[in-house]
Each structure stands twice: as C-alpha cells, then as structure tokens.
N, C-alpha and C positions, 0 to 999 in steps of 0.2 A: 504494500500500500504506500502510495506517494504522500509525503508529508507536505502540508500547506506551507507556502512561503511565509504566511503570517502567524503560523502556529507558535504559541509561546511568546508572542510579542504583545506588549502592552499597547493597545490601541486607544487608550483613554488620553488622547492628546489634548492639552489645555487650549481651547480656542476662544476663550472669552477675553475680550479687550475692554478696557474702560471706555466710556463714551468719549472722553478726551483723546485717548489713544486712537480710537476709531476715526474721529474727526481729523486728527493729524495725518493718519494714513490715507484717508480720502483726499486730503489736500495734496499730499505728496504724489498720489497716483494721478490726480487731475493735472498737476504741473507736468508730470512725465508725459501725459498724453497731449497737452496743449503747447508745450514749449519745445523749441529745437534744442536737442541735447548738447550741442557744441556751444551755441551762442547765448542760450537763455532767453531768447525772444520768441514770439509766436512762431509756430511752424505753419506750413502751407494750409493744412486742413483747418486749423483754428482761424487763421486770418480770413480764409474763404468763408467760413461759417459766420464770423463776426461782420464781415462786409455785407454778405447776403442778408443778414438780419437787419443791418442799418438801412440797406436799400429797400427791403421789404416794408420797413416802417416809414418809407418815403422820406428818409433823411437825405439831404443833398451832401455832396462831398467830393473830394478830389483824391486821385491816386498818383503817387510817384512810384515808378517801377525802375529799378536800376540793376545792372550787373557790372561786376568789376572787370575792367579791361585787362587782358593778358594774365588772368589768374592762374591758368595752367602753367605759365612760365614761372610763376612764383614757386609752385610745387616742384617743378622740374629743376630749377636752379638752386633753391634754398631748402627744399625738403617739405614734406607734408606737415611737419610740426610748425614750421614757419607759416605755411598756408593756413593752418588752423588758428594760429595766433592772430594772423591778419583778419580772418573772419570774426574772431572774438573782439578785436579792436573796432571793427566796423560796427558790430552790434552795440558795443559800449558807447560809441559816438551817437548812434541812433537813439539809444535809451536816454542819454543825457541831453540831447538837443531837440528831440521831437515831442517832449512834454507828454500830454495825455493822448497823443495820436497813436493809432495802431501801427506797430512795426512788426515785420516778420521776415524771416529767411525762408524763401519759398523753394529753394533748392540750390545745391552747389554754391555758386557765387551770386545768386539772384536774391534781391531784397524788394520788399513792398512797404510803402508807407501810405496809410489812408488817413486823410484829414477830414473828419466829419464837419459839415457845415462850412466848408471852404469852397468858394466858387470863383474867387478872383484869380485869374491866370497870372497876373502880375505878381501877386503874393506867392503863388506857387513857384514861379520862376525865381523869385528871391530865395525861397527855401531851397530850391535845387542848387543855386549858385553857392549858398552858404554851405550846404552839405558837400558839394564838390570840393570846396576849399578845405573843409575839415578832413575829408578823405585824403586829400593831397598831403596832409601833414602827418599821416601815418607812416612810420618807418619800419623797415625790417632789420632785425639785428644783423650785423656784419654785412650790410649793404650800403654803399655810399651813393649809388646811382639809381636807386629805385624810387619812383614816384607813382603812387596809386592814383588811378583815374577810373571813371565809371561812365557807362552809357546810360542815359536816362530817357524815360518816356513818361508821359502824363496823360491823364484823362479826367474829365469833370463829369459828375453825375448830377443832373437836376432832378428835383422832386417829381416833376411830371414825366420823366423818362422811365421806361421799364428797363431794368438792368439787373446784372448779376456780377459777381466777382469775375467770371470768365469774360463777360463782355467788356468790363473795364480793363482787364488785363490785355485783351486783344487790342483795344483802342490805344492803351498806353504803349504797348509794344510796337504798334504801327507808327507811333509818333516818336519813337526812341531815337535819340541822337547821341553820338559819342561826345567826349569832353571837348573836342575841337569844333563841335557844332555841326558836323556832317551827319547825314542820316545813318542810322545803324542798320546793318544787314545781317 
C-alpha cells in the first residue's frame, strides 16, 4: 500500500491574520499589481484603466507620451544596470515634477503623463519643454558624452469627445516629434 504524501504531516497551518495585517497585505498586493516594479510609477494596465475612467466620466485632459531616444544604446554601451538606473531617474523626475498628474511607464522606455482638466496646448508645450530639459540633465555614471533626449507626442481630450486610452495614445503617437522637432517615425 502506497503511503500518502501528507500522511503524518500537521496540516493545521495558522492562516489567521489580524485585520491590520490583512489591510497591509492588501495594500502591498495592490501596489504590486498597479505599479511598475522597476520605477515605482503606474504600469500600463493601471494608467489605461485610470485614463479610461477619467474619460468615461467626461473629464477633459491632455496626454504627453514620450520614449527615450537611443535607449538600446545605453544598455549596449553601459550595461542593463545603467539602463535600469536611467529609467528609475526618469521616473523620479516624473514623480517630482508632475504633481498630482498620472504618470506611468507603459513599456520599455515609453512613458505617459495624463493631465486631467488641461486643455491648453501652450501649457502642454511648456510642460514638454520643461520635462525635456530635466531629462537632459540626467547623467550616466562613467559617461562624459551622454545626453538623454526623448521623442514626445501629445493629444487633448475634450469632454464632448468619445475617447479611450488607446485613442489618445494613437493620437499622441501620431503627433510625436523627437527632441530636434522632427516628426518621429
């Protein structure tokens, strides 16, 4: 007769958590599911949900979409740890300079900023220029010749428009320009 794997094992595992411990664990799990593990800002799924919720509630707003120029070269020349540190520095700048606006890393070297209730394209352009300047100040250890730049796109959503995260992203991507002002391809 074959013996059970569990025979003789005490299966009375303590599973009770205090209410406070359970709340802390739920908060930790929520953060794990909503935040990008490397940068600590929203991930794509979370920003998409939050923007769609804002648009469904007929809130107006604007989106800046950007990706880092030549990011693959950073990983190739300086290593993936340097690339990770660069992404973390970008996220730090976004958290410090964007206030209560929604910021996310949507993949690789792509980032999104959503400005609720912002419709002024001039204001959006000022924000883009300020961010481009701040990104250009990021340095990589052991590099004297590296200057970070990004390609930006923007889109504005009016309350009367029907829209979604995907539609805003497509509009912003179509309007994307590199740091020199040329269209992004």
